C-alpha positions in Angstrom: 9.4 -34.0 -18.3 10.7 -32.9 -14.9 13.9 -31.1 -14.5 14.2 -31.8 -10.8 16.7 -34.5 -9.8 16.9 -34.6 -6.0 15.9 -32.9 -2.8 18.1 -32.4 0.4 16.2 -31.5 3.6 18.5 -29.2 5.6 18.2 -28.7 9.3 19.0 -25.1 9.9 18.0 -24.9 13.5 15.6 -26.2 16.2 13.1 -24.3 18.2 11.2 -25.0 21.4 7.8 -23.4 21.9 4.2 -23.8 23.1 2.3 -26.1 20.8 -0.4 -23.6 20.1 2.2 -21.8 17.8 1.7 -24.8 15.5 -2.0 -25.9 16.1 -4.6 -23.3 16.5 -6.1 -23.5 20.0 -4.6 -26.8 20.6 -1.8 -27.8 23.0 -1.8 -25.1 25.6 1.0 -25.6 28.0 2.7 -28.3 25.8 6.3 -27.6 24.7 7.3 -29.1 21.4 10.7 -29.2 19.7 10.5 -28.1 16.1 12.9 -28.4 13.3 13.5 -25.3 11.2 14.1 -26.6 7.7 15.3 -25.5 4.2 15.3 -27.7 1.2 17.9 -27.8 -1.5 16.5 -28.9 -4.8 19.0 -29.9 -7.5 17.7 -29.7 -11.1 19.1 -30.3 -14.6 19.4 -26.4 -14.9 20.7 -25.3 -11.5 19.7 -25.4 -7.8 16.8 -24.0 -5.9 16.7 -23.3 -2.3 13.1 -23.4 -0.6 13.6 -21.2 2.4 16.9 -20.1 4.0 16.4 -20.5 7.8 17.2 -17.9 10.5 19.8 -15.1 10.6 22.6 -16.6 12.7 23.9 -13.2 14.0 20.5 -12.4 15.6 20.8 -15.6 17.6 24.5 -15.5 18.5 25.1 -11.8 19.0 23.9 -10.8 22.5 22.6 -7.4 21.6 20.8 -8.6 18.5 19.3 -11.5 20.3 18.0 -9.3 23.1 16.5 -6.9 20.4 14.7 -9.6 18.4 14.1 -12.5 20.8 13.3 -11.0 24.2 10.8 -13.4 25.6 8.9 -10.4 27.1 8.0 -9.2 23.6 8.5 -12.2 21.5 6.8 -15.3 23.1 8.6 -17.9 21.1 12.1 -16.8 22.2 15.2 -17.6 20.2 15.8 -20.9 18.2 18.8 -23.0 18.9 21.1 -22.7 15.7 24.5 -24.4 15.7 27.4 -23.3 13.5 27.2 -26.4 11.4 23.6 -25.8 10.7 24.1 -22.5 8.8 23.2 -22.8 5.2 26.8 -22.2 3.8 28.0 -25.1 5.9 25.4 -27.4 4.5 26.3 -26.4 1.0 30.0 -26.9 1.7 29.2 -30.4 3.0 27.6 -31.2 -0.4 30.7 -29.8 -2.2 28.9 -26.5 -3.1 29.0 -22.8 -2.2 26.4 -20.0 -1.9 27.3 -19.1 -5.6 26.0 -22.5 -6.8 22.4 -21.5 -5.7 20.4 -20.1 -8.8 17.0 -19.6 -7.3 16.0 -18.8 -3.7 12.3 -19.6 -3.2 10.9 -17.8 0.0 7.7 -19.6 1.0 7.0 -16.8 3.4 8.9 -14.0 5.2 8.8 -15.1 8.8 12.2 -14.9 10.6 12.8 -18.7 10.5 12.4 -18.9 6.8 13.9 -15.7 5.3 16.6 -14.6 7.9 19.4 -16.3 6.1 19.3 -14.1 3.1 22.0 -11.8 4.4 24.5 -14.4 5.0 23.9 -16.0 1.6 24.4 -12.8 -0.2 27.6 -12.2 2.0 28.9 -15.5 0.8 28.6 -14.7 -2.8 25.0 -15.8 -3.6 23.6 -13.9 -6.6 20.4 -16.0 -7.0 17.0 -14.7 -8.0 14.9 -14.5 -4.8 11.3 -15.4 -5.6 8.4 -14.1 -3.4 4.8 -13.6 -3.7 3.7 -9.8 -4.0 1.0 -10.4 -1.4 3.7 -11.6 1.1 5.7 -8.5 0.4 2.8 -6.1 0.8 1.9 -7.7 4.1 5.5 -7.5 5.4 5.6 -3.8 4.4 2.5 -3.1 6.4 4.3 -3.9 9.6 1.3 -5.9 10.8 3.1 -9.4 10.9 5.2 -9.5 14.1 7.1 -12.6 12.9 8.6 -10.7 10.1 11.9 -9.0 11.1 12.3 -5.9 9.0 16.0 -6.0 8.8 15.9 -9.6 7.4 14.6 -7.9 4.2 17.8 -5.8 4.0 21.4 -6.7 3.1 24.5 -5.7 5.0 24.5 -2.3 3.3 20.9 -1.7 4.4 19.5 -2.0 1.0 16.3 -4.0 0.3 16.8 -7.3 -1.4 15.6 -7.2 -5.1 12.7 -9.8 -4.8 11.4 -11.3 -8.0 7.8 -10.7 -7.0 5.3 -13.2 -8.3 1.5 -13.3 -8.3 -0.2 -16.7 -7.8 0.9 -20.1 -8.8 3.4 -20.7 -11.5 6.2 -23.1 -12.7 9.5 -22.4 -11.3 10.9 -24.9 -13.6 9.3 -28.0 -15.4 8.3 -30.3 -12.6 8.7 -27.6 -9.9 5.5 -25.9 -9.2 4.7 -23.0 -6.9 1.4 -23.7 -5.0 -0.6 -20.9 -3.3 -1.4 -21.7 0.3 -2.3 -18.6 2.1 -3.7 -18.3 5.7 -0.7 -18.7 7.9 0.7 -15.5 6.0 -0.8 -13.5 3.3 1.2 -14.9 0.4 2.3 -18.3 1.7 3.6 -20.7 -1.0 4.1 -24.4 -1.0 5.9 -26.4 -3.7 5.3 -29.5 -5.7 8.3 -31.2 -6.9 8.3 -34.1 -9.5 11.2 -36.4 -9.3 12.6 -38.7 -12.0 11.6 -41.7 -10.1 9.3 -42.4 -7.2 6.5 -40.2 -5.8 6.5 -36.4 -6.1 7.2 -34.4 -3.0 4.8 -31.7 -1.8 6.5 -29.2 0.6 3.6 -27.8 2.6 5.8 -25.2 4.2 4.1 -23.6 7.2 0.8 -24.3 5.8 1.1 -27.4 7.8 3.7 -27.4 10.7 2.8 -30.8 12.0 1.4 -34.1 10.6 -1.5 -33.2 13.0 -2.3 -30.1 11.0 -2.8 -32.4 7.9 -4.7 -35.3 9.5 -7.1 -33.3 11.5 -7.2 -30.3 9.2 -6.4 -28.0 12.0 -4.9 -24.5 11.1 -1.4 -23.4 12.1 -1.4 -21.5 15.4 -0.3 -18.3 13.9 -2.5 -16.8 11.2 -2.6 -13.7 9.0 -5.3 -11.5 10.3 -7.1 -14.4 11.9 -7.8 -16.2 8.7 -8.3 -19.6 10.1 -10.8 -20.8 7.4 -8.3 -19.8 4.6 -5.6 -21.7 6.3 -7.8 -24.8 6.6 -8.8 -24.5 2.9 -5.2 -24.4 2.1 -4.5 -27.6 4.0 -7.4 -29.3 2.2 -6.0 -28.1 -1.1 -2.6 -29.6 -0.2 -4.3 -32.9 0.6 -6.3 -32.9 -2.6 -3.2 -32.1 -4.6 -1.3 -34.9 -2.9 -4.0 -37.5 -3.7 -4.3 -36.3 -7.3 -0.5 -36.3 -8.0 0.4 -39.3 -5.7 2.8 -36.9 -3.8 4.2 -37.3 -0.4 2.9 -34.3 1.7 5.7 -33.1 4.0 4.8 -31.0 7.1 7.4 -28.4 7.8 8.1 -28.3 11.7 7.4 -31.8 12.7 10.5 -33.4 14.4 9.2 -37.0 14.2 8.5 -36.6 10.5 11.9 -35.0 9.9 13.8 -37.7 11.6 12.1 -40.2 9.4 13.4 -38.6 6.2 16.3 -39.8 4.3 19.2 -37.5 3.8 18.5 -37.2 0.1 15.4 -37.9 -2.0 15.6 -38.8 -5.6 19.1 -40.1 -5.7 21.3 -42.7 -3.9 23.7 -39.9 -2.6 23.3 -39.8 1.2 25.6 -37.2 2.8 25.5 -37.2 6.6 23.2 -34.7 8.4 24.9 -32.0 10.4 22.0 -31.6 12.8 
């Protein structure tokens, strides 16, 4: 029986960029607005955060912003991240603190998914941080430009102690880590079974948009050009959704996000801050 109880989608920032970032070789010159999401999963034995958003300091501190998001060297530029969208503020809205998070599951190490680790630790989070070994090895290679090296370090400059995993595994009964490489070397999605209703399959950045799923088009940024691997991961997610009856959620689709309830699997509906 599943131990998952409910899921809160958390809007941690928004980002405007050329659509080709999300759809490989599609949408040149078309600017889209994308939500940057994290997901809080409440279970019978603690809370899991799938992804943690951006590092607020890199966006709001002029010197750090210039270093990391200079459009001349980083084509996407900086996201828009409001004070109330920081993860600790979302937790406080739900009557929680960073210390109430037991597991952080990093789907991949790009800046908009792993950047919030520093702030969570600073706020007292002592959670295990799950990450794929392939993802860590790729980040250490320095070949993925969307990984900010200092996102992997705490305020004292020490590397976070990741609980490195290999392949698919059960995080808890009813919460399954699903391997979906292509966008990055060790990208992971997550299948969550709820007490009632359909399971939820978080695609992560294996599918930014509903278009990625419907048309089986790869994300626009790929690890070492692995388009076919990314397409195979999308097909895997679609097959798993059909087999399990799950809702398959794209990760950076604003129209899809706006159609989501505040909380899945419960009648608790706290207001969004975004």
